[in-house]
C-alpha positions in Angstrom: -17.0 -7.7 -22.3 -15.5 -10.8 -20.7 -11.8 -11.0 -21.6 -10.9 -14.2 -19.7 -12.8 -16.9 -17.8 -11.7 -19.9 -15.8 -14.1 -22.8 -15.3 -13.6 -25.5 -12.7 -9.8 -25.0 -13.0 -7.5 -27.3 -11.0 -3.8 -27.9 -10.6 -2.6 -31.2 -9.1 0.8 -32.7 -8.5 0.5 -36.5 -8.3 -2.0 -37.0 -5.4 -1.6 -33.5 -4.0 -4.2 -30.9 -5.0 -3.0 -27.3 -5.0 -6.4 -25.9 -5.9 -9.6 -27.0 -7.7 -13.0 -25.7 -8.8 -11.4 -22.3 -9.5 -14.0 -20.3 -11.4 -14.0 -16.6 -12.1 -14.0 -14.1 -15.0 -12.3 -10.8 -15.8 -14.1 -8.1 -17.8 -12.8 -5.0 -19.6 -11.7 -2.4 -17.1 -11.7 -4.8 -14.1 -9.0 -4.3 -11.5 -8.6 -7.7 -9.9 -6.4 -8.5 -6.8 -5.3 -12.1 -6.5 -4.5 -12.8 -2.8 -3.8 -15.8 -0.6 -1.1 -17.1 1.6 2.3 -18.1 0.3 2.0 -21.5 -1.2 -1.7 -21.4 -2.1 -0.9 -21.2 -5.8 -1.1 -17.6 -7.0 1.9 -17.8 -9.2 0.9 -21.2 -10.5 -2.6 -19.8 -11.5 -0.9 -16.9 -13.4 1.4 -19.3 -15.2 -1.7 -21.4 -16.2 -3.3 -18.2 -17.6 -0.1 -17.5 -19.5 0.1 -21.1 -20.9 3.3 -21.8 -18.9 1.7 -24.4 -16.6 -0.4 -27.4 -17.4 -4.1 -27.5 -16.5 -5.0 -30.6 -14.5 -8.8 -30.1 -14.9 -11.2 -27.4 -16.2 -10.4 -24.8 -18.8 -9.4 -21.2 -19.4 -11.4 -19.3 -22.1 -10.0 -16.1 -23.6 -11.5 -13.4 -25.9 -10.4 -13.6 -29.5 -7.1 -11.7 -30.2 -6.8 -11.0 -26.5 -3.5 -9.2 -25.8 -2.0 -10.1 -22.4 1.0 -8.5 -20.8 2.8 -10.1 -17.9 5.3 -8.5 -15.6 7.0 -11.1 -13.4 8.7 -10.5 -10.1 12.3 -9.3 -10.1 12.2 -8.7 -13.9 14.7 -6.1 -15.2 15.4 -4.7 -18.6 18.7 -5.7 -20.3 19.2 -3.5 -23.3 21.9 -1.8 -25.3 19.7 1.3 -25.8 19.4 4.5 -23.8 16.4 5.0 -21.4 14.6 7.2 -24.0 15.3 4.9 -26.9 14.1 1.8 -25.0 10.8 3.5 -24.2 10.4 4.8 -27.8 11.0 1.2 -29.1 7.6 0.2 -27.6 6.0 2.3 -30.3 8.1 1.2 -33.3 5.0 0.2 -35.4 3.2 3.5 -34.7 6.4 5.5 -35.4 6.7 3.7 -38.7 3.1 4.6 -39.5 3.9 8.2 -38.6 6.8 8.3 -41.0 4.6 6.8 -43.8 1.9 9.4 -43.1 4.5 12.2 -43.5 5.5 10.7 -46.9 1.9 10.5 -47.9 1.4 14.2 -46.9 4.4 15.1 -49.0 2.9 13.2 -51.9 -0.4 15.1 -51.5 1.5 18.4 -51.6 3.4 17.4 -54.7 0.2 16.6 -56.5 -1.7 19.6 -55.3 -1.2 21.5 -58.6 -3.6 19.0 -60.2 -6.4 18.4 -57.7 -8.7 16.7 -60.2 -6.3 14.0 -61.1 -6.9 10.4 -59.9 -3.5 10.2 -58.4 -4.2 13.3 -56.2 -7.6 11.8 -55.1 -6.0 8.5 -54.2 -3.2 10.2 -52.3 -5.8 12.3 -50.4 -7.7 9.1 -49.5 -4.5 7.5 -48.3 -3.8 10.5 -46.2 -7.2 10.5 -44.6 -6.9 6.8 -43.7 -3.4 7.3 -42.3 -4.6 10.2 -40.1 -7.5 8.3 -38.8 -5.2 5.3 -37.8 -2.7 7.7 -36.2 -5.5 9.3 -34.2 -6.7 5.9 -33.0 -3.2 5.1 -31.8 -2.6 8.6 -30.3 0.5 8.7 -32.4 1.3 12.3 -31.8 1.0 11.9 -28.1 3.7 9.2 -27.8 6.5 11.4 -26.5 4.2 13.1 -24.0 3.0 9.7 -22.7 6.6 8.5 -22.4 7.6 11.6 -20.4 4.6 11.2 -18.1 5.4 7.6 -17.3 9.2 8.1 -17.0 8.7 11.1 -14.7 6.3 9.0 -12.5 9.0 6.4 -12.1 11.6 9.1 -11.2 13.4 9.2 -14.5 13.9 12.8 -15.6 15.2 14.5 -18.8 18.8 14.3 -17.6 18.4 10.5 -17.4 17.0 10.0 -20.9 20.4 9.5 -22.6 21.7 7.1 -19.9 22.5 3.6 -21.2 20.1 1.1 -19.7 23.0 -1.1 -18.9 24.5 1.6 -16.6 21.3 1.6 -14.4 21.1 -0.1 -11.0 19.1 -3.2 -10.5 16.3 -1.3 -8.8 16.2 1.3 -11.7 16.1 -1.5 -14.3 13.1 -3.0 -12.5 11.3 0.4 -12.4 12.1 0.8 -16.1 10.6 -2.6 -16.9 7.4 -1.6 -15.2 7.4 1.7 -17.0 7.9 0.0 -20.3 5.0 -2.5 -19.9 2.6 0.2 -18.8 3.3 2.0 -22.1 2.3 -1.1 -24.1 -1.3 -1.4 -25.2 -2.6 -4.6 -23.5 -6.2 -5.7 -23.0 -5.2 -7.5 -19.8 -2.1 -6.6 -17.8 -0.9 -9.1 -15.2 1.4 -7.6 -12.5 3.3 -9.8 -10.0 4.4 -7.7 -7.0 4.7 -4.4 -9.0 5.3 -2.3 -5.9 8.7 -3.9 -5.1 11.6 -1.3 -5.2 9.2 1.7 -5.4 9.2 4.5 -2.8 6.1 6.1 -1.5 6.0 9.0 -3.9 6.3 6.6 -6.9 3.6 4.3 -5.4 1.2 7.1 -5.1 1.8 8.0 -8.7 1.4 4.4 -9.9 -1.8 4.0 -8.0 -3.3 7.0 -9.7 -2.0 5.9 -13.1 -3.4 2.3 -12.8 -6.8 3.6 -11.8 -7.1 5.2 -15.3 -5.3 2.3 -17.1 -7.1 1.5 -20.4 -7.1 -2.3 -20.1 -8.0 -4.7 -17.3 -5.6 -5.5 -14.5 -4.8 -8.7 -12.5 -2.5 -7.9 -9.7 -0.6 -10.1 -7.1 0.8 -7.9 -4.3 1.4 -8.0 -0.6 0.9 -4.2 -0.5 -2.5 -3.9 1.0 -2.7 -0.1 0.7 -1.9 -0.4 -3.0 -4.6 -3.1 -3.4 -7.1 -1.0 -1.5 -6.7 1.9 -3.8 -6.5 0.0 -7.1 -8.5 -3.2 -6.9 -12.3 -3.3 -7.4 -12.5 -7.1 -7.2 -10.6 -9.6 -5.0 -10.0 -13.3 -5.8 -8.7 -15.2 -2.7 -7.1 -18.6 -3.0 -8.0 -20.4 0.3 -8.7 -23.9 1.3 -7.6 -25.2 -2.2 -10.2 -23.1 -4.1 -11.1 -19.6 -5.1 -13.4 -17.1 -3.4 -14.6 -14.0 -5.1 -15.3 -10.6 -3.4 -16.6 -7.6 -5.4 -14.9 -4.7 -3.7 -11.5 -3.4 -2.6 -9.2 -4.9 0.0 -11.0 -3.5 3.0 -14.3 -4.8 1.7 -12.7 -8.2 1.2 -11.5 -8.4 4.8 -15.0 -7.5 6.2 -16.9 -9.7 3.8 -14.5 -12.7 4.4 -15.1 -12.4 8.1 -18.8 -12.2 7.6 -18.9 -15.2 5.3 -16.9 -17.3 7.6 -19.2 -16.4 10.5 -22.3 -17.3 8.4 -20.8 -20.6 7.2 -20.0 -21.6 10.8 -23.4 -20.5 11.9 -25.1 -22.6 9.2 -22.9 -25.6 10.0 -23.6 -25.4 13.7 -27.3 -25.0 13.1 -27.4 -28.1 10.8 -25.3 -30.1 13.3 -27.9 -29.3 16.0 -30.6 -30.4 13.7 -28.8 -33.7 12.9 -28.2 -34.4 16.5 -31.9 -33.7 17.3 -33.1 -36.1 14.5 -30.6 -38.8 15.5 -31.7 -38.6 19.1 -35.4 -38.8 18.0 -34.7 -41.8 15.8 -32.7 -43.6 18.5 -35.4 -43.2 21.1 -38.4 -44.0 18.8 -37.4 -46.5 16.1 -38.1 -49.6 18.2 -41.5 -48.4 19.6 -44.5 -49.5 17.4 -46.4 -46.3 18.1 -43.6 -44.0 17.0 -41.6 -46.1 14.5 -43.2 -44.6 11.4 -42.3 -41.1 12.6 -38.8 -42.3 13.4 -38.4 -43.8 9.9 -39.7 -40.5 8.4 -37.0 -38.6 10.3 -34.4 -41.1 9.1 -35.4 -40.5 5.5 -35.2 -36.8 6.2 -31.7 -37.2 7.6 -30.6 -39.3 4.6 -31.8 -36.7 2.1 -30.2 -33.8 3.9 -27.3 -32.2 2.0 -24.6 -32.1 4.6 -22.7 -28.8 5.1 -19.0 -29.3 5.5 -17.4 -27.8 8.6 -15.8 -24.5 7.5 -12.1 -25.0 7.3 -9.6 -22.4 8.5 -6.4 -21.9 6.6 -3.1 -23.0 8.1 -2.4 -21.3 11.4 -1.2 -17.7 11.6 1.4 -16.9 14.2 0.3 -15.7 17.6 2.3 -12.6 18.6 2.1 -10.7 21.8 4.3 -7.9 23.2 4.3 -6.8 26.8 6.5 -4.6 29.0 8.2 -5.8 32.2 8.0 -2.2 33.6 6.6 1.1 32.5 8.8 4.0 31.3 8.4 7.6 32.4 6.3 10.0 30.3 9.3 11.3 28.3 10.8 8.4 26.4 13.3 9.6 23.7 14.1 13.2 22.7 16.2 14.1 19.7 17.4 17.8 19.5 18.8 19.3 16.3 20.2 15.9 15.4 22.5 15.4 12.4 22.9 11.8 11.3 25.2 10.0 8.9 28.8 8.8 8.9 32.1 10.4 9.6 32.6 11.7 6.1 29.0 12.3 5.2 26.0 14.0 6.8 22.8 12.4 5.4 20.2 14.5 7.3 20.4 17.3 9.8 18.1 19.4 12.1 16.0 16.4 13.2 13.8 17.0 16.2 11.6 14.5 17.9 9.9 14.2 21.3 8.6 10.7 21.8 6.2 10.3 24.7 4.9 7.2 26.5 2.4 5.1 24.6 2.8 7.1 21.4 3.2 5.4 18.0 5.3 7.4 15.6 6.0 6.3 12.0 9.1 7.6 10.3 8.8 8.4 6.6 10.9 10.1 4.0 12.5 9.4 0.6 14.9 6.5 0.0 18.4 7.4 1.2 17.4 10.1 3.6 18.6 8.1 6.6 15.5 6.6 8.3 17.4 3.5 9.4 20.5 5.6 10.2 18.2 7.7 12.5 17.0 4.6 14.4 20.6 3.3 14.7 21.7 6.7 16.1 18.9 6.7 18.6 20.0 3.2 20.0 23.7 4.2 20.1 24.9 2.0 17.2 26.0 5.2 15.4 27.2 8.4 17.0 25.3 11.6 16.3 27.2 14.0 14.1 25.6 17.0 15.8 22.8 17.5 18.3 21.8 15.3 21.2 19.7 12.2 22.1 18.1 12.0 25.6 16.4 9.0 27.1 13.7 9.3 29.8 13.5 7.3 33.0 13.1 3.5 33.0 13.2 3.3 29.2 14.1 -0.1 27.9 14.5 -0.4 24.1 13.9 -3.4 21.9 15.2 -3.0 18.4 14.0 -4.9 15.3 16.6 -4.8 12.5 15.2 -5.2 9.0 18.4 -7.2 8.1 17.1 -10.5 9.6 20.4 -12.2 8.3 22.1 -10.7 11.4 20.8 -13.7 13.3 23.5 -16.3 14.1 23.1 -18.8 11.3 25.0 -21.5 13.2 22.5 -21.7 16.0 19.2 -23.7 15.8 15.9 -22.0 16.2 15.6 -23.3 19.7 19.1 -22.2 20.7 18.5 -18.7 19.3 15.5 -18.1 21.6 17.0 -20.0 24.5 20.2 -17.9 24.4 18.0 -14.8 25.0 16.2 -16.4 28.0 18.7 -19.0 29.3 16.8 -19.4 32.7 13.5 -20.2 31.1 12.4 -23.9 30.9 12.7 -25.6 27.6 9.0 -26.4 27.3 8.1 -22.7 27.7 10.6 -21.8 25.0 9.1 -24.5 22.7 5.6 -23.2 23.5 6.6 -19.7 22.5 8.2 -20.9 19.3 5.1 -22.9 18.5 3.0 -19.7 18.7 5.4 -18.3 16.0 4.8 -21.4 13.9 8.0 -23.2 14.8 6.9 -26.7 15.9 8.3 -30.3 15.9 11.6 -30.7 14.0 11.4 -27.0 12.8 12.9 -25.9 16.1 16.0 -27.9 15.5 16.7 -26.3 12.1 19.7 -24.1 11.7 18.9 -20.4 11.3 20.9 -20.4 8.1 18.4 -22.8 6.6 15.4 -20.6 7.3 13.5 -18.5 4.7 13.2 -14.7 5.0 9.7 -15.0 6.5 10.8 -17.6 9.0 13.8 -15.5 10.1 11.5 -12.5 10.5 9.1 -14.5 12.7 12.1 -15.7 14.8 13.4 -12.2 15.2 9.9 -11.1 16.4 9.9 -14.0 18.8 13.2 -12.8 20.3 11.8 -9.3 20.5 8.6 -10.4 22.3 10.7 -12.4 24.9 12.6 -9.2 25.9 9.5 -7.4 27.3 10.9 -3.9 26.6 8.6 -0.9 27.1 9.8 0.9 23.9 10.1 -0.8 20.5 12.1 0.6 17.6 11.2 -1.3 14.5 12.9 -1.0 11.1 10.6 -2.4 8.3 9.0 -5.0 10.5 6.6 -6.3 7.8 9.3 -7.1 5.3 9.3 -10.9 4.5 5.9 -11.4 6.2 2.8 -12.7 4.4 -0.4 -10.7 4.7 -1.9 -12.8 7.5 1.3 -12.5 9.5 1.3 -8.7 9.0 -2.3 -8.5 10.3 -1.3 -10.6 13.4 1.7 -8.3 14.0 -0.5 -5.2 13.6 -3.0 -6.5 16.2 -0.2 -7.3 18.6 1.3 -3.8 18.3 -2.1 -2.2 18.7 -2.6 -4.1 21.9 1.0 -3.3 23.2 0.8 -0.8 26.0 4.3 0.5 25.5 5.8 3.0 23.0 6.5 2.6 19.3 8.8 4.2 16.9 9.1 2.6 13.5 10.2 2.9 9.9 8.0 1.3 7.3 7.1 1.5 3.6 3.9 -0.4 4.3 1.3 2.3 4.2 -1.5 0.1 5.3 0.6 -0.9 8.4 1.3 2.8 9.1 -2.4 3.6 8.9 -3.3 0.9 11.4 -0.5 1.6 13.9 0.7 5.2 13.8 -0.9 8.0 15.7 1.7 10.5 14.3 4.0 10.6 11.3 7.6 12.1 11.4 8.8 13.1 8.0 12.6 13.3 7.6 14.2 15.3 4.8 17.9 16.1 4.3 17.4 19.5 5.8 15.1 18.8 8.8 12.0 17.0 10.1 8.3 17.7 10.5 5.7 16.0 12.7 2.2 15.3 11.4 -0.4 14.5 14.1 -2.3 11.8 12.4 -2.0 8.5 10.4 -0.6 8.1 6.9 -3.8 9.3 5.1 -3.8 12.4 7.3 -0.1 13.0 6.4 -0.9 12.7 2.7 -3.8 15.2 3.0 -1.6 17.8 4.8 1.2 17.3 2.3 -1.3 18.0 -0.5 -2.5 21.1 1.3 1.0 22.3 1.7 1.8 21.7 -2.0 -1.4 23.6 -3.0 -0.5 26.6 -0.9 3.1 26.6 -2.2 1.8 26.4 -5.8 -0.6 29.3 -5.1 2.2 31.4 -3.7 4.4 30.7 -6.7 1.5 31.6 -9.0 1.0 34.8 -7.1 4.6 35.7 -7.4 4.6 34.9 -11.1 1.5 37.1 -11.7 3.0 40.0 -9.7 6.1 39.8 -11.8 4.0 40.2 -14.9 1.9 43.1 -13.6 4.4 45.8 -12.7 3.3 49.1 -10.9 -0.2 47.5 -10.5 -2.4 50.4 -9.5 -6.1 50.1 -10.2 -6.0 52.5 -13.1 -3.0 50.8 -14.7 -4.5 47.3 -14.7 -5.8 46.1 -18.1 -9.1 44.2 -18.2 -7.4 40.8 -18.4 -4.9 41.6 -15.7 -7.6 42.8 -13.4 -9.6 39.6 -13.9 -6.4 37.6 -13.1 -5.9 39.6 -9.9 -9.5 39.1 -8.9 -9.1 35.3 -9.4 -6.0 35.2 -7.2 -7.8 37.2 -4.6 -10.7 34.7 -4.6 -8.2 31.9 -4.2 -6.8 33.5 -1.1 -10.2 34.3 0.3 -11.2 30.6 -0.1 -8.0 29.4 1.5 -8.7 31.7 4.5 -12.3 30.5 4.8 -11.3 26.8 4.5 -8.6 27.1 7.2 -11.1 28.9 9.5 -13.8 26.4 8.9 -11.4 23.5 9.7 -10.5 25.3 12.9 -14.2 25.7 13.8 -14.9 22.0 13.3 -11.9 21.0 15.4 -13.0 23.5 18.1 -16.5 22.0 18.2 -15.1 18.6 18.7 -12.8 19.8 21.5 -15.8 21.3 23.3 -17.7 18.1 22.9 -14.7 16.1 24.3 -14.6 18.4 27.4 -18.3 17.7 27.8 -17.8 13.9 27.5 -15.0 14.0 30.0 -17.3 15.2 32.8 -19.5 12.1 33.1 -16.5 9.9 32.5 -14.7 11.6 35.3 -17.6 11.3 37.7 -17.9 7.5 36.8 -14.1 7.1 37.2 -14.1 5.6 33.7 -10.3 5.6 33.3 -10.3 3.9 29.8 -12.7 6.4 28.4 -10.9 9.4 29.9 -7.6 8.1 28.5 -9.1 7.7 25.0 -10.7 11.2 25.1 -7.4 12.7 26.4 -5.5 11.1 23.5 -8.0 12.4 21.0 -7.9 15.8 22.6 -4.1 16.0 22.3 -4.3 15.0 18.6 -7.0 17.6 17.9 -5.1 20.4 19.7 -2.1 19.7 17.4 -4.4 19.8 14.4 -5.9 23.0 15.6 -2.5 24.6 16.0 -1.8 23.6 12.4 -5.1 24.9 11.1 -4.6 28.3 12.9 -1.1 28.6 11.5 -2.5 28.0 8.0 -5.3 30.6 8.6 -2.8 33.2 9.9 -0.5 32.6 6.9 -3.2 32.9 4.3 -4.9 35.9 6.1 -1.6 37.8 6.1 -1.1 36.9 2.4 -4.7 38.2 1.7 -4.0 41.4 3.6 -0.8 42.0 1.7 -2.6 41.3 -1.5 -5.4 43.8 -0.7 -2.8 46.5 0.1 -1.0 45.8 -3.2 -4.3 45.9 -5.2 -6.7 48.2 -3.3 -10.3 48.2 -4.6 -9.9 45.1 -6.7 
């Protein structure tokens, strides 16, 4: 069923066209991502759908009685109620029906002594109708649904009685999102819903939205989020809309393919036009060929001209290079404790960063990821442990607080101060590659937007030519295109990277390893963000299995074979099969890794004979990653095997 449809929609301001010929539809259960550069009109289009913005041309059609919910950016709940009361207020109508149903049930009970009376029969019919309506609204699952959503947004039972007014701004924003998800909308529009959410909450929200009852229209700069949730992408580009039926990765590939096809068709037609024009020019005046020339002219006049494909406004051109190489060992942290004089935030952090590695730092909010970076560069003193730098290491640091730039300097002065011996035209050229041109280079830094300050800070970083980059949330303030350009530049960078980011798509593209920091220690995962999630899920599953085993063992005391009841014996057998499967899975994973390691060794022989340095380096990097994964697989196998042996000793013959 089509819920909403736009037809030839346009928005114009005087003689300026923001967009036109925007045509698309949203069906039940659609998950639509609305993307496009800043300024292309995403928010304006949403306001048109909500009736808050005039329509210059075209129309918007909506299904009858369509219920649309809209969560704007930076919205927060302002309420005199408690957290639980605020969530419960969403269901006021249903709770009223539930109360009425209880009164009807009492009436039926009161009339039960005279079941043949008309009053009893009428009350019974009312009761049946009320129960059917309550079942349709899942009235008896309200409290369970509220708990599920609140827990997903990190509000627990001890928080339920907190006054909404006492919450922080970020908590109020999360509560607003929780509240709107509980409402029963046919179409839910979310504008940047991932703001203020940590990774754990984002993972939960993605799973929840995949099963959301209504349709979704989402504006977000979080590409990982869009990739997991969206099944359709609408891109605003070149003053119109382009539709892609797939997730974000599909959209990127399909957009590149379409652009290539459009350029190929345009080029092919231009060649044909030039060929016809050349023939006409050479043959129109000759009597023997003039008819053919006139025929070609008519053919040319009837031809539907293909417009030259237009690219969007320029994206920045970012490039990082190192003036000199570092040694193999870059930065080592040993049993590091970080924080401030009166407070330790995290302790027992260990890291061994090697040349050309790219490590992403993750962990819950407040665990000290930024503090860790600042400790490594010497802005903060370690509270315990040591930090060692390798030979020839030069560090460039990107601070997520772009407001630390001197607001009194101009854009040109900011970069020139870093490289005072460089000619002005070179400085201007570099600024141009970061989209600062013309009068923009004379603007005071204080007048720049967050995105402009981020680009300027990256320009300063690129000019320093350090061999090791420590980056704290480098994608903050950047639009999607700028993020992609930054990612490409970091992938091509031949130095070493250590970075903090909440952008999971960015981590997946850049990181070869993930360092998780907790208040009590750190752990290194030898893969990208998806690999990190997989290993965390495995660890959680093993932990839950062990807890279940301990609980079962507590129930079955003195568990000899003769003493076990039938049900207890079945339970023990199930737990044993779980352990056996875990052992088998770990060994199988190790076998697959071992096969690939043997294949790499075989591939290295011809590469070595051909002196193919690039291939050897790539194979060596893959080999190191696999060896780490193999160590982890063997550890899991050993742990589960020992657990199985202990289990078999405890329950012989089962």
